N, C-alpha and C positions, 0 to 999 in steps of 0.2 A: 457932154460936160464931164470933165475929169475932176475928181476930188482928191486932194492930197492928204492922205491919212497921216503923213509925217507932220503936218502942220497942226494937228490936234494936240492940245496941251496934255501932258501925261500927269496923272495924279501922283502926288508925292507919296513915298512909301509910308505905310502905317504900322509896320512891324520892324523889329530888330532882333538880333540874336543875343541870348544870354547864356553864358557858360560859367562853370566853376572849376577851380583847381585848388587843392589843398589836402589837409589831413585832419582827421583820420579817413582812411578809405571807406569806412562804414558810415560816413556822414550822409544824412538824408536832407533833402531840400523841400521847403514849403514856401510857396509863393502866393501872396494875398490870401493866406489861410487854407490853401489847397495843397495837400501833400502830393509831391510829384515824383518821388523816388530818390535814387542815389545821386548825390551831389557830384561824386567822382566821374560819372559818365554823362553828366547833364550838359547838353548843348542843344538849345531849342529856340525856335523862332516864336516870339511872343509879341504882344502889342507894345508899340513904342510909347512908353509912359513911365511913371514912377511906380515901383512895386515894393511891397513890404516882403522882405525875404528873411526866412529863418533857416539856419543850418544847425542840425542837431545830430547827436550820436549818443548812444548809451554810454554812461560813464564820463561824459564830457559836458562842459558848460556850453549852452546854446549861444549862437551868435545871431543877433537881430540887426538888420539895417535896411534903410531905404535905398533902392538901386534904381537909377534912371537908365532905361534902355533907349539908345538913340534910334530914331527912324532911319532905316536903311543901313545901320551900323551894327557893331557888336560891342557888348559889355562883358568883360571877363572879370569875375569876382575871385579874389584870392582869399583863402581862409586857413586858419590853423586853430582848431578848437583846443581849449585848455582842459586838461584832464581834471576831473573832480577828485577831491581827496577820498580815500577809501573810508568806508564806515568803520568806526572803531570795532575791534573784535568783541569787546565786552561793552556793548551799548546797553542802554536801559539798566544801569547798575542798580543793584538791589532787588531786581525781579528774580523770583525763584524760577527753577526749571519748569515747575507746574504752571506758573503764571505765563511764561513764554509759550508753553504748549497750548495754553488756553487762547492766547492771542493767535497762534497759527490756526487753531480750530475755527475761531471766529472769522479769520481771513478766508479760510476755505469755505465756510458756510455762506459767505457773501460773494463767492466766486472769484476772489482775488488770488488765492493760493491753491496750487495743485498738488503739492507734495505731502509727505507724511508729517504729521504734527509730532515732532520729537523734542522741541524746545531749543534747537540750535538755530540761531539767526544768521543764516548764510545768504548768498546772493539772491536765491529765489524768494526768501522771506522778505529781504530788503526791497525787492522789486514789488512784491505784493503789498507791502506797507506803502510804497510810493503810489501804487494804483489806488489804494484806499484814500490816501491823502489827496490825490488828484480828484477823486470822486467827491470828497468833502470840500474841495476848493481851497485846501491848505497847501502850504509850500511842500514840495515833494522832496523831503530830506531822507526818507528811508528809516528814520528813527522816530518812534512814537513818543509823544509826551504822555504824561499820566492822563491828562484830559482826553487826548485822542484815544488812548487805550480804553478808557471807560466808555467813550462814545462807540467805539468798535464793538466792545463786548455787549453793550446795550442793543445796538442794531442787530447783532447776530441773535441775541436772545429774543428780540421781538419777531424776527423772521421765523425762528424756530417755533414760537408760539402760534404764529399765523399758519404755518405749515401743518401743525398738529390739529388745527380745527377741522372739523368735518366739512366736506363740500355741501353747499346749500342746494 
């Protein structure tokens, strides 16, 4: 008895290829909440379905979209992220150098800032402020409101008090 394997129906494909092209070259891709690396070099076989895609890069507005990857086909996504405006050189107007230094010390105490607390709010301080804002669930602007400043200082002070207590 001869069986013809050619007569068996083949399963339809369950995957497709997703790729990205665009700028900036430093863009990273996140698919369905999972960070997968560089968007510039991304070309990968994934399940044929609709996926939530985020393309992001430091200093640029993120791009979010739903992408349908066809079974047995390829979906190429083009992107051009828009550059965010630079933070004003003199943000938090009215704060003294001492108050800004105090903010940097608090950011450092909470693990957001690694530099010297000297009162200058450059890119490292702005990045640390964004980390703090993200931790707090606030919009990551890199500029502290007075309310956020007081919350930051209070958190750092409470942490310092906890660390000063003797171990039980």
